[in-house]
N, C-alpha and C positions, 0 to 999 in steps of 0.2 A: 406547428412549424415542421417543415420537411428537412431532415438532416441527410447528409451525404453517405455516411458510413453505417450508422445505426438506423436501420430502416424500420423504425417504430413510431407509433403515435404518442403524443404526450400522455394519453390515458393508459398507455402500456408501461410507463416508467413511474416508479414510486418516488416519493420525496426523499426517502432514505435509501441510499445505494451503497453496496459494498462491491469493490472492484478487486480483481486479481489478475496477474499477468498470464497465468497458465489456464487455458480452457478446461483442462482436466480438473483443476482445482475449483473452477467456477461450477462445473457439474457437481463436484463433491459438496460444495456449499449449498447449491440449489436443492440438493437432495435432503437437506436438513430443514427445508421449509415445507409448508403445506400448500396444496392447490397450486403447484408450480406450473407456469406456462412459459415456453420458449417464445420470446417476443422479437428476437433478432438472431440471425446466423450469418448475415452478410459480412463479407471480408474476414470471416473467422472470428468476429467479435461476438461470441455467444453471449446472449443476454437473456436472463430469466427473471420473471416476477412471480412472487408467491407471498405467503403470509407467515408471520411469526407472532404468536399471541394476538391473532386477528388484525395485525398491523401490516400493511403492504411493504414488502422489501424487494428491491431489485438487486440482482447479482450480475455483474458485467465483466467481460474480459477486456483488459486494457493493453494486452500485448507486451512486448519487451521494449524498454527504454522510454525516455521522456517524449520523443515525437509521437509515438503511438499513443501513450497515455494522454497527451494533450488533446489529440483528436477526440478520443473517447470521452474525456471529461468535459470538454467544450460542448459536445453534442448532448451528453447527459444533462448538462446544465440548461441547454436550450430546450430540452424536453421536460424540464420542471424539477430536476433533482435539487434538493436544498442541503442535503448532507451527503458527502462522498468520503468513504473511508477505504483506504487500501489495506488489504490483508495479503502480505507478500512474504518472501523469504529474504534472508540477508546473510552476509558473511561477517562474523564477529571480528573485531580488531583489538580486543583486549583478552588476555589469557583466561580470566576467570569465567568467561561466558562459554557455555556448553551447547552442543547441538540439541535443539528442541527448546532451548530457553526462549522467552518472549522479550522482545525489545519494543519499547514505546518511544518513538522519536520525539524529542522536544524541539527539534529543528533540523535543518538539513543544509550542509555546505554543498557547493557545486562548482564545477570548473568554470572559469570566467572566459567568455568570448567564444563565439561561433557555435553555440548550442541552443537548444530549445528555450532554456530559462533566460538566456541573454536576449533572445528574440522578443520576449515579453518585457524585458527591462534593458533596452539598448543603451541607456546612458548611465548605467551603474548597476550595482548588485542589490537586489531586493533581499529583505530578510525573509527566508523561507521557513515559516513556522506554522504549526497546525492551530486549529481553533483551541483556545485555552480551556474552554469548558469541556470539550471532548477529551482533551489531554488529562485533565484532572479526573474525570469520570472513568477513563480507562484504568488509571492507576488505582482508584478506589475500588473498582469492580474486580481487578486482579487480586487485590488484598481481600476483598469479600469472599472470593471463591478459592482463596489459598493458592493462587498461581504465582510462581516465581517470575519476576520480571526485572529488567534493567531499563531505566529511563535515562536518555541522554541524547546528545547530538549525533547525527550520522552524516555520511557523505553519499551524495547521489552522483554516481559516475556515468560517463557516456560511453565507456568501453569495457565490456565484460572481462576481457583478457589482459587489460593493460596494467593491472596492479602488480607491483613487485615488492620485495621486503623493504626497500627504501621508502616507497610510497606509504606502506602501512606504518612504518616507524615514524615518519614525519607527521602523518595525520593523527595517529593515536596519541602522539606527544602533545597534540593540540586539544585533546579531550574528546576526539571522535571515537565512538565505541563500535561502529558497524558501518558497512558499505552495501549499497544497493543501487538501483538505477532510476527510480521514478519519484520518490517522495518530494524532492525539491520542487519539481514541476507541479505536482499536485497542490502543495502548500501555497505556492505563488499564485496559481490559478484560483485557489480558494479566496485569497485576498483580493485579486483583481475582479473576479466574477461574482463575488459576494455570496459564497456558500460556505458552510462549515466543512472543513477538511480535517482528516486525521489519519493515523496509520498504526497498525500493530503488525510487527514482523516476527517471523519464526526463524530462528538461527538454523541454517543448513550446513554451515562449515565455519571453521575458525582459521583466519588468515595469519595468525601468529604462530601457527604450528610449522612443522617442517614442510619443505616444498612438496613432498609426496602426500602428506596429510592434507595440505591446503587444497589439493585437487580432488580430494574425496568428498564430494557433496552428498549429503543424505538424500535418499530417494523420496519421492512423494509418499510412498507407502510407509517409510520409516518415520516421517514427521506427521503422518495423517492425524494421529490423536492430538498432537500439539496444535495443529491447524484448527481442529474442531474446538479445542478449548479457547483459542484466540477468537474464533468466530462467536462463541457464546458470550464472551466479554463484549464484543462489538454489538451484538444484538441486544444484550441487556442495557447497553448504554444508549444506543440510538433509538430504541423503542420507548425510552423513558424521558424523552425530551419533548 
């Protein structure tokens, strides 16, 4: 099948896929695999396929926000992906979470009306949840490797700069522990397109802090070691299914 944005063939894409928004992070993750090949660079959606413990793994860039992610995920599924896991960053919404901590989303709230998720469920809100098996195994493997994590619902926003203290207070009071931009779309697509979806997120900032502190996001270099730990949890999980 020929896809529009990811110019790869089905044999180029593994059944197990890890996606990330930042092309630099995709390069970082690809460097942890063996026999890695670049299989797409069109539109900046860098996509690599390599091996972990002799099992093929694809690493793909999904860009920023739900519209971009939906394009990439739809095409990866068309090309044969059966498991798609997002490894991203997130802003914490409760005080006890620190930069570098791991968050495992148990579900994702999202704004209603006029957005990508609503295009897939025009007559109501779908429940945006990951595959339960992946969710359980992510937690088990974090515990196995002694990695601190928080599991709970998150919010997938459509506007990177729209959050203010009132927004954080309202949604954290409802049990939301973090915010990012893509997981709800991924989870909904997993349900609709019949693939296993999941996510592990690394905390880059905490939105409960002062206004000045909220704007100080950790750099890619500062969270590099935490991203690598999260990636190992994902790899150990998806290669044992």
